C-alpha positions in Angstrom: 70.0 102.7 69.3 67.5 100.2 70.6 64.6 98.6 68.7 62.0 98.1 71.5 59.2 96.8 69.2 61.4 94.7 67.0 59.1 91.7 67.2 56.3 93.5 65.5 58.8 94.9 62.9 60.0 91.3 62.2 56.4 90.2 61.7 55.9 93.0 59.2 59.0 92.1 57.3 58.0 88.4 57.3 54.5 89.3 56.1 55.9 91.3 53.3 56.8 88.0 51.7 59.8 85.6 51.5 61.7 84.4 48.4 60.9 81.0 46.9 63.1 78.0 47.5 62.8 74.2 47.2 61.1 72.1 50.0 63.2 69.5 51.7 60.2 67.5 53.0 59.5 66.0 56.4 59.7 62.6 58.1 56.6 60.5 58.2 54.7 60.3 61.6 51.5 58.9 63.0 48.2 59.9 61.5 46.7 63.0 63.2 43.4 64.8 62.8 43.9 68.3 61.3 43.6 71.0 62.2 44.7 70.6 65.7 41.7 71.7 67.9 42.2 74.9 69.8 42.4 73.9 73.5 40.0 75.6 76.0 40.6 75.8 79.7 38.5 75.7 82.9 39.7 79.1 84.1 41.9 82.0 83.2 45.3 81.9 85.1 46.7 85.0 86.9 49.2 86.9 84.8 52.9 86.7 85.9 54.3 90.1 87.2 57.2 89.5 84.7 54.8 90.2 81.9 54.3 94.0 81.4 52.2 95.5 78.7 53.6 98.5 76.8 50.0 99.7 76.4 47.4 99.1 79.1 44.8 96.5 78.2 41.2 97.7 77.9 41.8 101.0 79.8 38.2 102.2 79.5 36.6 98.8 79.8 33.2 98.3 81.6 30.9 95.4 82.4 28.5 94.3 79.6 25.2 95.9 80.5 21.9 94.0 80.8 19.6 95.3 78.0 15.8 95.4 78.3 14.2 92.5 76.3 12.2 94.9 74.1 15.3 96.9 73.1 16.3 97.0 69.5 20.1 97.0 69.0 22.0 97.8 65.9 25.2 95.7 65.3 28.1 97.2 63.4 31.1 95.6 61.8 34.2 97.6 62.8 37.6 97.3 61.1 40.7 99.5 61.0 44.4 99.1 60.2 46.5 97.3 62.9 48.6 99.7 65.0 46.8 102.7 63.3 47.7 104.8 66.4 51.4 104.3 65.5 51.6 103.8 61.7 48.4 105.4 60.4 47.0 103.7 57.3 50.3 102.0 56.5 49.2 98.5 57.4 45.8 99.1 55.8 47.6 99.1 52.4 48.8 95.6 53.3 45.3 94.6 54.3 46.5 93.9 57.9 43.4 94.9 59.8 42.0 94.8 63.4 38.4 93.8 63.9 35.7 94.7 66.4 32.0 94.8 66.7 29.8 97.8 67.7 26.3 98.0 69.3 23.8 100.8 69.5 20.8 100.6 71.8 17.6 102.3 70.5 16.2 102.7 74.0 19.2 104.4 75.6 21.0 105.8 72.5 24.2 104.5 73.9 26.9 102.9 71.8 29.3 100.2 72.7 32.4 98.5 71.3 33.6 95.0 71.8 36.9 93.5 70.7 39.4 90.8 71.5 43.1 91.3 71.6 46.4 90.6 73.3 47.1 91.5 76.9 50.8 92.0 76.3 50.9 93.0 72.7 51.3 90.9 69.6 55.1 90.3 69.8 54.8 88.7 73.3 52.0 86.5 72.1 54.0 85.3 69.1 57.5 84.8 70.6 58.6 84.0 74.1 61.2 85.5 76.4 64.4 83.5 77.2 65.1 84.1 80.9 68.5 83.2 82.3 66.9 81.6 85.4 64.7 79.3 83.3 65.5 76.4 80.9 62.1 76.6 79.1 61.0 79.7 77.0 58.8 81.9 79.1 55.5 83.1 77.4 53.6 86.3 78.1 50.7 85.2 76.1 47.0 85.9 76.8 44.2 87.4 74.9 40.8 88.6 76.2 37.6 90.4 75.3 37.3 94.1 76.0 33.9 95.8 76.2 33.6 99.6 76.6 31.1 102.4 76.1 31.3 104.4 72.9 32.2 103.9 69.2 35.1 106.0 67.9 33.6 106.8 64.5 36.7 108.6 63.2 39.0 105.7 64.1 36.9 103.1 62.3 35.6 105.2 59.4 38.7 107.1 58.4 40.9 104.2 57.2 38.6 101.2 57.8 35.0 100.1 58.1 31.9 101.0 60.1 28.9 99.3 58.6 25.6 98.0 60.0 25.4 94.2 59.7 22.3 93.2 61.6 19.7 94.2 64.2 19.0 92.2 67.3 16.7 92.3 70.4 17.7 93.0 73.9 17.0 89.4 74.7 19.5 88.2 72.1 22.1 90.7 73.3 21.9 89.4 76.9 22.2 85.8 75.7 25.2 86.8 73.6 26.7 88.5 76.7 26.6 85.2 78.7 28.3 83.4 75.8 31.0 86.1 75.7 31.8 85.4 79.4 32.2 81.7 78.7 34.2 82.3 75.6 36.5 84.7 77.4 37.1 82.5 80.4 37.9 79.4 78.5 39.7 80.6 75.4 42.7 82.4 76.9 45.7 82.0 74.7 46.3 84.2 71.6 47.4 82.2 68.5 49.0 84.3 65.9 49.6 81.8 63.1 47.3 80.0 60.7 49.3 77.1 59.4 48.3 75.5 56.0 49.8 73.1 53.6 49.6 75.7 50.8 47.8 78.8 49.5 45.1 76.8 47.7 41.7 77.2 49.4 41.4 73.4 49.5 44.9 72.9 51.2 45.0 71.1 54.5 44.9 73.5 57.5 47.3 72.3 60.2 46.5 74.9 62.9 43.9 77.7 63.1 44.8 81.1 64.5 42.9 82.5 67.5 42.9 86.2 67.4 40.7 89.3 67.0 39.0 88.4 63.7 38.2 84.9 64.9 36.4 86.3 68.0 34.3 88.6 65.8 33.4 85.6 63.5 32.5 83.5 66.6 30.3 86.4 67.9 28.5 86.7 64.5 27.9 83.0 64.5 26.5 83.1 68.0 24.1 85.9 67.0 23.1 83.9 63.9 22.5 80.9 66.1 20.2 83.1 68.3 18.2 84.1 65.2 20.0 87.2 63.9 19.7 87.8 60.1 22.8 89.4 58.6 22.9 91.9 55.7 24.7 90.5 52.7 27.9 92.5 52.6 31.5 91.6 51.6 33.7 90.9 54.5 37.5 90.3 54.6 39.6 89.3 57.6 43.3 89.3 58.2 45.1 86.1 58.9 48.9 85.6 59.2 49.5 82.3 57.4 52.5 80.0 57.4 52.8 77.4 54.6 54.4 74.1 55.7 54.5 70.4 55.2 53.0 68.1 57.8 53.9 69.4 61.3 56.1 67.3 63.6 55.1 67.0 67.2 57.9 67.6 69.6 56.4 67.5 73.1 55.4 69.8 75.9 57.5 71.9 78.2 58.2 69.1 80.7 59.1 66.4 78.1 61.5 68.8 76.3 62.9 71.1 79.0 62.4 69.0 82.1 65.1 67.0 84.0 64.7 64.0 81.6 63.9 66.2 78.6 65.4 66.2 75.1 68.4 68.4 75.4 69.0 68.6 71.6 65.4 69.7 70.8 65.4 72.1 73.8 68.6 73.8 72.5 67.2 74.0 68.9 64.0 75.7 70.2 65.9 78.1 72.3 68.3 79.0 69.5 65.3 79.6 67.2 63.5 81.9 69.6 66.7 83.8 70.5 66.5 85.4 67.0 63.3 87.1 68.1 64.4 88.4 71.5 63.2 91.9 72.4 65.3 95.0 72.7 68.0 94.4 70.1 70.3 96.9 68.6 69.8 97.9 65.0 72.8 95.8 64.0 71.4 92.8 65.9 68.0 93.3 64.4 69.1 93.0 60.8 71.7 90.3 61.5 69.0 88.2 63.2 66.5 88.9 60.4 69.0 87.3 57.9 69.4 84.4 60.2 65.6 84.0 60.4 65.5 83.9 56.6 68.2 81.3 56.6 66.5 79.2 59.2 62.9 79.4 57.7 63.6 79.6 54.0 66.9 77.7 53.4 66.6 75.2 56.2 62.8 74.9 56.2 62.4 75.2 60.0 59.9 77.1 62.1 59.0 76.2 65.7 55.4 76.7 66.8 54.0 76.7 70.4 50.3 75.8 70.3 48.1 74.4 73.1 51.2 74.5 75.4 53.0 72.1 73.1 55.9 72.5 70.6 55.8 71.6 67.0 58.4 71.7 64.2 57.0 73.1 61.0 58.8 72.1 57.8 58.3 75.4 55.9 57.8 75.6 52.2 57.2 78.2 49.5 55.6 80.7 49.5 56.3 80.5 53.3 54.1 83.3 54.5 
């Protein structure tokens, strides 16, 4: 028996919580500014043919229309359980939700949905492939905005949220659309993990995630900057958080895996990511899960790839 989506299953098991253990600490290093700023790029690179999506990205996508300046457009907060098409409301009970934003034009009566998500599914954005012809881990990681006509009322209402949050003009919508194009062309890599020093709200944030909910929050902020006034409603967003001591910078792909790279660090990173390889047997899946617990909980090690650079995270309770 094969477990084709084991990476998502491993994430679910990890998010269910890990047992407490003592923290070994980390070595001192140079002072850095936290959180590490998310890196933006000048253009979106072409995807590698090796990267194949299980589900087609944005299959009904369309260009963002130009609205008439005098149009009045309702803006809706949309939220539903992650992978609802596969697991129903299961992840909703764990408060693991996917976020989007909806629009309704008063002049045309048309509805639209806009969301941001992974091109090659969450597992591929979170863990790399170890290819026999390459020394460095190979990442199939991109995220992008998807805009399409229609709002699936049943999908969003049945197990989630569909609620009016503000009303904007056509002029504001068109200005937002230009910003979306910029945001989409420069923010290209999906970042699964938020990394913090602890669960306290004042704890240091080492790394910010960059995923669907952050795109929605950026969109709301842009609309607010343009003059939108939002209704006062309770909003909650999903973030997968790792708790660690101060991260240790290891280097980029060239400095670690290049001809003059650090072979010891390279081997440690490959060994770690091997535990998350796709298409494992059931026996491999559970054996590797135990090894992951040993590595993350007992040995306080987690390797993070962020901004095309590798970091060692000295994990600590409550871990995730």
